[in-house]
C-alpha positions in Angstrom: 20.3 -28.1 4.5 18.3 -27.0 1.5 17.1 -30.6 0.7 16.0 -30.9 4.3 13.7 -27.9 4.1 12.4 -28.9 0.7 11.5 -32.3 2.0 10.0 -30.9 5.2 8.0 -28.2 3.3 5.9 -31.0 1.7 5.2 -32.4 5.1 4.3 -29.0 6.5 2.1 -28.2 3.5 0.1 -31.4 3.9 -0.2 -31.0 7.7 -1.6 -27.5 7.3 -4.0 -28.0 4.3 -7.6 -27.0 4.9 -10.1 -27.8 2.1 -12.1 -24.9 0.7 -15.4 -26.5 1.7 -14.5 -26.3 5.4 -14.6 -22.5 5.1 -18.1 -22.7 3.6 -19.3 -25.1 6.3 -18.2 -22.7 9.0 -19.4 -19.6 7.3 -15.9 -18.1 7.4 -15.7 -14.7 5.6 -12.3 -15.2 4.0 -10.4 -11.9 3.7 -13.0 -10.4 5.9 -15.3 -10.1 2.8 -19.0 -10.7 2.6 -20.4 -12.8 -0.2 -21.2 -9.7 -2.3 -17.6 -8.6 -2.1 -18.2 -5.8 0.5 -16.0 -5.7 3.6 -17.1 -7.1 6.9 -18.0 -4.2 9.3 -15.4 -4.3 12.2 -15.3 -0.7 13.3 -16.3 2.9 13.0 -14.3 5.9 11.8 -14.7 9.7 11.2 -11.5 10.0 9.2 -12.3 8.9 5.6 -15.1 7.3 3.7 -14.6 5.2 0.6 -17.8 4.9 -1.5 -18.0 2.6 -4.5 -21.5 1.1 -4.4 -24.9 1.5 -2.8 -27.2 -1.1 -1.2 -30.9 -1.1 -1.6 -33.4 -2.1 1.2 -32.9 -5.8 0.3 -29.2 -5.5 0.7 -28.4 -5.8 -3.0 -25.2 -4.0 -4.1 -25.5 -1.5 -7.0 -22.5 0.1 -8.7 -22.0 3.9 -8.6 -19.4 6.5 -9.4 -16.7 6.3 -6.8 -16.2 8.9 -4.0 -13.5 9.4 -1.5 -14.1 11.8 1.4 -11.6 13.0 4.0 -13.4 14.1 7.2 -16.5 14.5 5.1 -14.9 16.6 2.4 -14.9 15.3 -1.2 -11.4 14.6 -2.5 -11.9 16.4 -5.7 -13.0 19.5 -3.8 -9.9 19.3 -1.6 -7.7 19.1 -4.7 -9.5 22.0 -6.5 -9.3 24.2 -3.4 -5.6 23.7 -3.1 -5.0 24.3 -6.9 -7.1 27.5 -6.8 -4.9 29.0 -4.1 -1.8 27.7 -5.9 0.0 26.0 -3.0 0.9 22.5 -1.9 -1.8 20.4 -0.3 -0.3 17.4 1.4 0.5 19.2 4.7 -3.0 20.7 4.9 -4.5 17.3 4.2 -2.4 15.8 7.0 -3.8 18.5 9.3 -7.3 17.8 8.2 -7.0 14.0 8.7 -5.3 14.4 12.1 -7.4 17.1 13.6 -10.7 16.8 11.8 -11.0 20.2 10.1 -9.2 22.4 7.6 -6.6 24.7 9.2 -6.9 28.5 9.1 -3.9 30.4 7.9 -2.2 30.7 11.3 -2.8 27.0 12.1 -1.6 26.0 8.7 1.6 27.9 9.1 2.3 26.6 12.6 1.7 23.0 11.5 4.0 23.4 8.5 6.8 25.0 10.6 6.5 22.4 13.3 6.8 19.6 10.6 9.8 21.3 9.0 11.6 21.3 12.3 11.0 17.6 12.7 12.5 16.4 9.3 16.2 16.4 10.4 17.2 13.0 11.6 19.4 12.4 14.6 23.1 12.8 14.1 24.7 9.9 12.2 21.4 8.1 11.8 22.0 7.4 8.1 25.4 5.9 8.9 24.6 4.0 12.0 21.2 2.6 10.9 21.0 2.6 7.1 24.6 1.8 6.3 25.4 -0.6 9.1 22.6 -3.1 8.4 22.4 -3.0 4.6 19.5 -4.3 2.7 18.4 -4.2 -1.0 14.8 -3.5 -0.1 13.8 0.1 0.8 10.6 -1.0 2.6 12.7 -3.3 4.8 15.1 -0.4 5.5 12.1 1.9 6.2 10.5 -0.5 8.7 13.9 -1.0 10.5 14.5 2.7 10.6 11.1 3.4 12.2 11.7 0.8 14.8 15.1 2.2 15.5 13.6 5.7 16.2 11.9 4.0 19.2 15.3 3.6 20.8 16.1 7.3 20.7 12.8 8.5 21.8 12.8 9.2 25.6 9.0 8.9 25.6 8.6 6.1 23.2 6.0 4.2 25.3 4.0 7.3 26.5 0.5 6.9 25.2 -0.8 10.3 26.3 -2.4 12.1 23.4 0.0 15.0 23.2 2.9 12.6 22.9 1.1 10.5 20.3 0.5 13.6 18.2 4.2 14.5 18.5 5.2 11.0 17.4 2.7 11.1 14.5 3.9 14.4 13.1 7.6 13.3 13.5 6.9 10.1 11.5 4.9 12.0 8.8 7.9 14.4 8.5 10.7 11.8 8.6 9.5 9.1 6.2 10.0 11.4 3.2 13.6 11.8 4.4 14.3 8.2 5.3 13.1 7.0 1.9 15.6 8.9 -0.3 18.4 8.3 2.2 17.7 4.5 2.1 17.7 4.6 -1.7 21.1 6.4 -1.8 22.6 4.0 0.7 21.5 1.0 -1.3 22.9 2.6 -4.5 26.2 3.2 -2.7 26.6 -0.1 -0.8 25.2 -2.5 -3.3 25.6 -0.8 -6.7 28.8 1.0 -5.9 27.6 4.5 -6.7 28.5 7.7 -4.9 26.8 8.3 -1.6 24.6 11.4 -1.7 23.1 12.8 1.5 21.5 16.3 1.3 20.0 17.9 4.4 16.3 18.8 4.4 15.3 22.3 3.6 12.8 23.8 6.1 11.5 26.2 3.5 10.4 23.5 1.1 7.2 21.3 1.2 7.2 17.6 1.7 7.1 16.9 -2.0 9.8 19.4 -2.8 12.1 18.1 -0.1 11.7 14.5 -1.3 12.7 15.4 -4.9 15.6 17.6 -3.7 16.9 14.9 -1.4 16.6 12.3 -4.1 18.4 14.1 -6.9 22.2 14.7 -6.8 21.8 18.2 -8.3 18.8 18.9 -6.0 16.8 20.1 -9.1 13.1 19.6 -9.8 10.4 21.4 -11.8 7.3 23.0 -10.4 5.1 20.5 -12.3 7.0 17.6 -10.8 6.6 18.9 -7.2 3.0 19.7 -7.7 2.1 16.3 -9.1 4.0 14.5 -6.4 2.3 16.5 -3.8 -1.0 15.5 -5.4 0.0 11.8 -5.4 0.8 12.0 -1.7 -2.5 13.7 -1.0 -4.5 11.1 -2.9 -2.7 8.3 -1.0 -3.0 9.9 2.5 -5.9 7.7 3.6 -8.4 5.2 2.3 -10.6 4.3 5.2 -9.9 1.8 8.0 -10.5 -1.3 5.9 -7.3 -1.3 3.8 -4.9 -3.9 5.0 -2.1 -1.7 6.4 -4.5 0.6 8.2 -6.4 -2.3 9.6 -3.0 -3.7 10.8 -2.3 -0.4 12.4 -5.5 -0.5 14.3 -5.2 -4.2 15.2 -1.6 -3.7 16.6 -2.6 -0.4 18.3 -5.5 -2.2 20.1 -2.8 -3.9 22.2 -1.7 -0.5 23.4 1.7 -1.0 22.0 3.9 2.0 21.0 3.5 4.1 17.9 6.7 2.8 16.2 5.8 -0.9 16.5 2.3 -0.2 15.0 3.8 1.7 12.0 6.6 -0.9 11.6 3.8 -3.5 11.2 1.9 -1.3 8.8 5.0 -0.9 6.6 5.4 -4.7 6.6 1.8 -5.0 5.4 2.2 -2.5 2.6 5.4 -4.2 1.5 3.3 -7.3 0.5 2.6 -7.5 -3.2 -1.1 -7.9 -2.7 -1.3 -4.4 -1.1 1.6 -2.2 -2.3 3.4 -2.6 -5.5 0.5 -2.7 -8.0 1.7 0.4 -9.8 5.0 -1.2 -10.5 3.2 -4.2 -12.0 1.2 -1.8 -14.2 4.4 -0.2 -15.5 5.9 -3.6 -16.3 2.7 -4.8 -17.9 2.6 -1.8 -20.2 6.2 -2.3 -21.1 5.4 -5.9 -22.0 2.5 -4.7 -24.2 4.8 -2.2 -26.0 7.3 -5.0 -26.7 4.7 -7.5 -27.7 2.2 -5.8 -30.0 3.2 -4.2 -33.3 1.2 -1.0 -32.7 0.3 -0.3 -29.0 -1.9 2.5 -30.2 -4.1 0.1 -32.2 -7.4 -0.5 -30.5 -7.7 -4.0 -31.9 -4.1 -5.0 -31.0 -4.5 -3.7 -27.5 -7.8 -5.6 -27.1 -6.1 -8.8 -28.3 -3.3 -8.3 -25.7 -5.8 -7.7 -22.9 -7.6 -10.9 -23.8 -4.3 -12.7 -23.6 -3.6 -11.2 -20.2 -6.9 -12.6 -18.9 -6.3 -15.9 -20.5 -2.9 -16.1 -18.8 -1.1 -16.0 -22.1 0.7 -12.7 -21.7 3.0 -10.9 -19.2 3.3 -12.9 -16.0 0.5 -15.4 -16.7 -1.4 -14.3 -13.6 -4.6 -13.7 -15.6 -4.8 -10.0 -14.4 -5.0 -6.6 -16.0 -3.0 -4.7 -13.4 -4.4 -1.4 -12.3 -7.9 -2.3 -13.2 -10.6 -3.1 -10.6 -10.8 -2.4 -6.9 -12.2 -4.0 -3.7 -14.7 -1.1 -3.2 -14.9 1.1 -6.3 -17.0 0.0 -9.2 -17.6 2.5 -12.0 -14.7 4.7 -11.1 -11.9 5.5 -8.7 -11.9 9.3 -8.1 -8.1 9.2 -7.4 -7.4 7.7 -10.8 -9.5 10.3 -12.6 -7.8 13.2 -10.8 -4.3 11.8 -11.4 -4.9 11.1 -15.0 -6.2 14.6 -15.6 -3.2 16.2 -13.9 -0.7 13.9 -15.5 -1.2 15.4 -18.9 0.9 18.5 -18.3 3.8 16.3 -17.0 3.5 14.1 -20.1 3.7 17.1 -22.3 6.8 18.5 -20.6 8.6 15.1 -20.8 7.5 14.1 -24.3 5.4 11.2 -23.1 2.0 12.1 -24.5 2.0 9.1 -26.7 2.6 6.8 -23.8 -0.2 8.5 -21.8 -2.5 7.9 -24.8 -1.6 4.2 -24.6 -2.6 4.1 -20.9 -5.8 5.8 -21.7 -6.6 3.3 -24.5 -6.1 0.4 -22.1 -8.3 2.2 -19.6 -11.1 2.5 -22.2 -10.9 -1.0 -23.5 -10.2 -3.1 -20.4 -13.7 -2.9 -19.0 -15.2 -4.0 -22.3 -12.7 -6.8 -22.7 -13.4 -7.9 -19.1 -17.2 -8.1 -19.7 -16.6 -10.1 -22.9 -14.2 -12.4 -21.2 -16.6 -13.1 -18.3 -19.5 -13.3 -20.7 -21.3 -11.0 -18.3 -22.4 -7.5 -19.3 -22.8 -6.6 -15.6 -19.1 -7.4 -14.8 -17.5 -4.1 -13.9 -14.0 -2.9 -13.5 -12.4 0.5 -13.8 -8.9 2.0 -13.5 -7.7 2.4 -9.9 -5.1 4.9 -8.7 -2.2 2.4 -9.2 -2.9 2.5 -13.0 -1.7 6.0 -13.4 0.6 6.6 -10.3 3.4 4.4 -11.8 3.3 6.4 -15.0 3.5 9.6 -13.1 6.5 8.4 -11.1 8.2 7.1 -14.2 7.7 10.4 -15.9 9.6 12.1 -13.1 12.4 9.5 -13.4 11.8 8.3 -9.9 13.4 4.9 -9.5 11.0 2.0 -9.4 12.2 0.7 -6.1 10.7 3.9 -4.6 7.1 3.4 -5.9 5.9 1.5 -2.8 7.8 3.6 -0.3 6.1 6.7 -1.9 2.8 5.0 -1.1 4.0 4.6 2.5 5.0 8.3 2.7 1.5 9.3 1.8 -0.4 6.7 3.8 1.7 7.4 6.9 -0.8 10.2 7.5 -3.8 7.8 7.5 -2.0 5.3 9.7 -1.3 8.1 12.2 -4.8 9.5 12.1 -6.5 6.1 12.6 -4.2 5.3 15.6 -5.0 8.7 17.1 -8.7 8.2 16.6 -8.5 4.7 18.2 -6.6 5.9 21.3 -9.0 8.9 21.6 -11.8 6.3 22.4 -12.1 3.4 24.8 -9.8 0.6 23.4 -10.7 -3.0 23.3 -8.1 -5.5 22.0 -9.0 -7.1 18.7 -9.5 -10.8 19.3 -11.4 -12.6 16.5 -12.2 -16.3 16.5 -10.8 -19.3 14.5 -12.7 -22.6 14.4 -10.7 -25.8 14.8 -11.3 -28.3 11.9 -9.1 -31.0 13.3 -11.3 -34.1 13.4 -8.8 -36.3 15.2 -5.9 -36.1 17.7 -2.4 -36.9 16.6 -0.1 -39.1 18.5 3.1 -38.0 16.9 6.2 -40.0 17.4 9.5 -38.6 16.1 11.0 -40.8 13.5 14.6 -42.0 13.1 14.6 -42.5 9.3 11.2 -43.2 7.8 8.2 -41.0 7.4 5.0 -41.8 5.6 1.7 -40.1 4.7 -1.7 -41.7 5.6 -5.3 -40.6 5.2 -7.3 -40.4 8.3 -10.8 -39.0 9.0 -11.1 -37.8 5.4 -8.3 -35.3 6.0 -4.6 -35.7 5.1 -2.6 -36.8 8.2 1.1 -37.0 8.7 2.4 -39.8 10.9 6.0 -40.5 11.9 6.3 -44.3 12.2 9.6 -45.0 14.0 10.3 -44.3 17.6 13.0 -42.1 19.2 15.2 -43.8 21.8 14.2 -42.8 25.3 10.6 -42.1 24.5 
């Protein structure tokens, strides 16, 4: 069976190959990117604004310091306001993104209490869903769990706005419960460890509940909870153009149910080109520590970074993971905020030396990149993934939870964009694809012999023998 698919995969690959020049001929914007790297404009939103460059009157892109705004509010200001009051900010940020404005005290309290009442999963959900259909991947378990919630929702297909808001808040509340439950089930069923299932505590915040549910002894520090809350806040939304949010909008444009849209978004985030970059950063930094003699030596770190770009180190991909972004140029405000707040956690966990190593890479990578490209205008900077993995490692959060944590935060943005979309006239997304087939194939199914031929300048697969009865 394996040999059959290996043989047929070569045939399929040849049949589906499209030369790069065809995309240029048809002016296809691959990845929905313009030639200058900016995204193709496909919609409007009031939820978040990601600013990484400016354009002059001639349309030329100019790099600037990055900005992220939630409903018009600067992300740094949101973080500072929360810290000044001395409380958790993820729930308030969820309210802001869903409803367009900051809550007053009574609104905040009502929202938090409503969310707290939604965290408890239906009876036997962990046993019937997570344990019955076991998987080693938490993102897969999370997507399946979300789709299963559809089957126990009596109003699963009701698209009225009050019901959509109810479903949105339930999913925001339940993902931080599903993730640690899925982790414990995997540890129990695959790695033969004790099964631990705590019940959510309605008096705790989302970040506190997650840490409590994750740890057998339920214990966590104030610094850990505050920094995890910050990480969730920073990941809550990033405009409509990121892949998983775009998927949410594309699927929602069919007027399908909430659970199906979020299941698709989770599948998008599971892909290594979207989620998972922070894990690559952690592994890359581990490789650097094991490779260079002194990871705090500027010269040795520079040499390692050059080897990364030359595909001579780590995974040979030619990337410095955690550096560079599709929108941000000079800086990613989320990375700056996370780095600043990570210092206290590093001090408490005796990881100041490791944080210094990260900061050294952040300082040298842009210079190495310019030298490697031989272009003083080539710009990269640390993105949020560069420091988020370090933060999670410092809390002893298992690595298989890094991308699910991303999903927990971004669930707010997915929900907000779906609500925004359904609050306006909906038109199904239907882009165009140009056919580049220059010939028609008369395919005859072969008995035993298959051969490749060239036709019309494109690779063509022809089956040469005939099937009896045709």
